[in-house]
Structure formats: C-alpha cells, structure tokens
C-alpha positions, 0 to 999 in steps of 0.5 A: 500500500503506498504512503498516504499523508495523514495524521498518526494517532499518538497518545502522549503525556503532557507531564512536564509539557508546556501548552500555549492556547492563543484565543479567548472565545468559544472555540478556545474554551472548547479546546481548553476544556479538552486540555484540562482533562489531561493537564493544567500546564496551560498558558493563555493569550488573547485580547479578550477572554470569555467569562467561562475561560476566565472562570476556568483559568481562576479555578485551575490557576492558569496564566492568562495574558490580555494581549496580542501574540508575540514570537517570544511567547513560544519560548519554553512551549511544547504545544501551541493551539491557535483559536482565533479568527485571524489567518495572519495570526495562524500563519505567523504562529505556524511559521514561528512554531516550525522554526522552533520545532513546536507542535501547532494546532491551528483550529479550522486551518489544517494547512497550519497544523502539525496535529489535530484534536480528535473527538475524545471519550474519556472515562478515567483510564480509558481514552478513545480518540476519533478522527476523520483526518480533518475531513469531517469533524461533524462525523467524528462528533456524532461517531463519538456520541454513538460510541459513548452510548455503546460503552458498557456502563461499568467500563471504568471499574472493569479497567481499574480491576484489570489494572490492579490484577495486572499489578498483582501478578508476575509478568509472563504468559500466565498473566497475559492469558488470564487478562486476555480471558477476563477481557474477552469475557467482559466484552463477550467476544 
C-alpha cells in the first residue's frame, strides 16, 4: 500500500509539557476544556477572554495574558493551539512554531497544523480518540456520541480491576492469558 499523508494517532503525556492556547472565545474554551482533562500546564493569550475561560483559568490557576501574540511567547512551549479568527495570526504562529520545532494546532486551518484534536471519550483510564483526518469533524462528533452510548456502563471499574490484577501478578504468559480471558469475557467476544 503506498504512503498516504495523514495524521498518526499518538497518545502522549503532557507531564512536564508546556501548552500555549492563543484565543479567548468559544472555540478556545472548547479546546481548553479538552486540555484540562489531561493537564493544567496551560498558558493563555488573547485580547479578550470569555467569562467561562476566565472562570476556568481562576479555578485551575492558569496564566492568562490580555494581549496580542508575540514570537517570544513560544519560548519554553511544547504545544501551541491557535483559536482565533485571524489567518495572519495562524500563519505567523505556524511559521514561528516550525522554526522552533513546536507542535501547532491551528483550529479550522489544517494547512497550519502539525496535529489535530480528535473527538475524545474519556472515562478515567480509558481514552478513545476519533478522527476523520480533518475531513469531517461533524462525523467524528456524532461517531463519538454513538460510541459513548455503546460503552458498557461499568467500563471504568472493569479497567481499574484489570489494572490492579495486572499489578498483582508476575509478568509472563500466565498473566497475559488470564487478562486476555477476563477481557474477552467482559466484552463477550
């Protein structure tokens, strides 16, 4: 099969990673809510912030600066999300980020993205990510809702049980067989 340019699904820890969110409106708020499920290591820059963003920033002690983006903002940043309605800002941040090897997501501007936000289902240790490679965020959104309804109600407690069991048993083939058997029985596959 020939190589096709698409986004590689990757789960990455945000531990010790610095995130910059540029924007203070509704879309920035949605991105911020998603990010807060994984980290509070987030700095925000915008000329204005919605009340909802200000409340979350206060609740999680996030640094907010009311001003325009500057190239120096990317110092010590690992990931940047641009959620503004100005294509010039998207382009500038992308160019600055590329020069510094900082990963950038430009909301609704795929040509300026190194990564995209998938639709996410998060239930404690379970995280499912759904993407159409940017082709149709609406499909991802409704597939997420569909899958959420199909997940077993007790999936989180089952995963905790499996995690504890896995920790309590010595590594090896017997542990692997037992965990496989329990997972198969749980999902009735």
